[in-house]
C-alpha positions as CSV (number, residue, x, y, z in Angstrom):
1,M,-19.8,0.1,12.4
2,E,-20.9,3.7,12.5
3,T,-18.2,6.1,13.6
4,R,-18.8,9.2,15.7
5,R,-16.3,11.6,14.2
6,E,-14.9,14.1,16.6
7,Q,-11.6,16.1,16.4
8,L,-9.3,17.9,18.7
9,R,-8.8,21.4,17.6
10,I,-5.4,22.9,18.2
11,D,-4.8,26.7,18.7
12,P,-1.0,27.2,18.8
13,K,-1.5,30.9,19.8
14,K,-2.9,29.8,23.1
15,C,-0.3,27.0,23.9
16,T,2.1,27.9,26.6
17,A,4.0,24.6,26.5
18,C,3.0,23.9,30.1
19,H,2.9,20.2,29.2
20,R,-0.2,19.6,31.3
21,C,-1.7,17.8,28.2
22,T,1.3,15.4,28.0
23,I,1.1,14.7,31.7
24,A,-2.6,14.0,31.5
25,C,-2.2,11.7,28.5
26,S,0.5,9.6,30.1
27,M,-1.5,9.3,33.3
28,K,-4.6,8.3,31.4
29,H,-3.0,5.6,29.2
30,H,-0.1,4.4,31.4
31,G,-0.9,5.5,35.0
32,T,2.4,7.5,35.3
33,V,3.7,11.0,34.7
34,N,6.1,10.4,31.8
35,P,6.1,12.7,28.8
36,H,7.7,9.9,26.7
37,L,4.5,7.9,27.0
38,S,2.3,10.7,25.9
39,R,0.4,10.5,22.6
40,I,0.6,14.3,22.2
41,K,3.8,16.1,21.6
42,I,4.5,19.8,21.8
43,L,6.9,21.3,19.2
44,Q,8.5,24.5,20.5
45,F,9.7,27.1,18.0
46,K,11.5,29.5,20.4
47,N,12.7,32.0,17.7
48,Q,9.0,32.4,16.6
49,E,7.7,32.2,20.2
50,L,5.3,29.5,19.0
51,N,4.3,26.2,20.6
52,V,2.4,23.6,18.5
53,P,0.7,20.6,20.1
54,V,0.9,17.7,17.7
55,I,-1.5,14.8,17.7
56,C,-2.9,12.3,15.3
57,M,-5.4,14.0,13.1
58,A,-7.3,10.8,12.4
59,C,-7.2,11.4,8.6
60,E,-10.2,10.4,6.6
61,N,-8.1,8.2,4.4
62,A,-5.3,7.6,6.8
63,P,-2.1,6.7,5.0
64,C,-0.8,5.0,8.2
65,I,-3.6,2.4,8.0
66,K,-2.7,1.6,4.4
67,V,1.0,1.3,5.0
68,C,0.9,-0.9,8.1
69,P,2.2,-4.4,7.0
70,M,0.5,-6.1,9.9
71,N,-2.9,-4.2,9.7
72,A,-2.3,-3.1,13.2
73,R,-3.7,0.4,12.5
74,T,-7.5,0.8,12.5
75,K,-10.2,3.3,12.9
76,A,-11.9,3.2,16.3
77,S,-15.6,3.8,16.8
78,N,-15.0,7.5,17.7
79,G,-13.1,8.1,14.4
80,S,-9.6,8.0,15.9
81,V,-6.9,5.9,14.4
82,V,-5.4,3.4,16.9
83,T,-2.8,0.7,17.0
84,N,-3.6,-2.8,18.0
85,T,-0.6,-3.6,20.3
86,E,-1.1,-7.3,20.0
87,V,-0.3,-7.1,16.3
88,C,2.1,-4.1,15.9
89,I,5.7,-5.2,15.3
90,G,7.1,-1.7,15.8
91,C,8.3,-1.2,12.2
92,R,7.3,2.5,12.4
93,A,6.0,2.7,8.8
94,C,3.0,4.6,10.2
95,M,5.4,7.2,11.8
96,Y,7.3,7.7,8.5
97,I,4.3,8.2,6.3
98,C,2.2,10.4,8.6
99,P,2.0,14.0,7.3
100,V,1.7,15.5,10.8
101,S,4.0,13.2,12.8
102,G,1.0,12.0,14.8
103,P,2.1,8.5,15.8
104,A,4.6,8.3,18.7
105,E,6.8,5.4,19.6
106,N,6.4,3.8,23.0
107,P,10.0,3.8,24.2
108,Y,9.5,0.7,26.2
109,T,7.8,-1.5,23.7
110,G,8.9,0.0,20.4
111,Q,5.2,0.0,19.2
112,T,3.4,3.0,18.0
113,M,0.7,4.9,19.9
114,T,-1.6,7.7,18.8
115,C,-4.3,9.8,20.3
116,D,-7.5,7.8,20.7
117,M,-9.4,10.8,22.2
118,C,-9.7,8.8,25.4
119,K,-12.4,6.8,23.7
120,D,-13.3,4.8,26.8
121,D,-13.8,7.9,29.0
122,E,-17.2,9.6,28.9
123,A,-15.6,12.8,30.2
124,G,-13.6,13.1,27.0
125,P,-10.0,13.6,26.3
126,W,-7.9,14.2,29.4
127,C,-5.6,16.5,27.4
128,V,-8.5,18.8,26.7
129,T,-9.5,18.8,30.4
130,A,-5.9,19.6,31.4
131,C,-5.7,22.4,28.9
132,Q,-8.9,24.2,29.9
133,Y,-7.1,27.1,31.4
134,E,-5.1,27.9,28.2
135,G,-7.7,26.7,25.7
136,A,-5.2,25.5,23.2
137,L,-6.9,22.1,22.9
138,T,-10.7,21.8,22.4
139,M,-13.0,19.0,21.2
140,H,-15.3,19.6,18.3
141,E,-17.7,17.6,16.1
142,N,-16.3,17.0,12.7
143,D,-18.5,19.6,11.0
144,S,-17.0,22.4,13.0
145,L,-13.5,21.8,11.7
146,T,-13.9,21.8,8.0
147,T,-11.3,20.7,5.5
148,E,-11.0,24.2,4.2
149,T,-10.3,25.6,7.7
150,A,-7.6,23.0,8.3
151,R,-6.0,23.9,4.9
152,Q,-6.0,27.6,5.8
153,Q,-4.3,26.9,9.1
154,A,-1.8,24.6,7.5
155,G,-1.0,27.4,5.0
156,R,-0.3,29.8,7.8
157,F,2.0,27.3,9.5
158,R,3.8,26.7,6.2
159,K,4.7,30.4,5.9
160,I,6.0,30.4,9.5
161,Y,8.2,27.3,9.1
162,S,9.5,28.1,5.6
């Protein structure tokens, strides 16, 4: 299966923590406005006046896939890492090993869920559409977000949080 690799780019400087992305995500995947069912989280660092949207980064060699004892974590055709809810036992191993805290726990089933970039919607990710005013979330082909760019951004965040 050939994967079409796209990524969501996050710009924390533009995030206002309006939570439109979390609302859009829960509506898309669960048909309800419930931030606990969102596959995107917003970390708020009030003393730094910084809001950081957190999503699954669909790692090239995703450790969450390797650690899952039930093989419930797989790569989807669009490059996202998803959970097969028919197999997931809710052990949360993927949550513990994830370097960016991408997987979230569904509070009703105990199973994990991660951003699938709204893979079945031709319009693209609902969170990106909901965030168009702020522009904190944008969709890009893999080539536009190089590993080096991601490392530089991670280094800047490390300085802020340390």
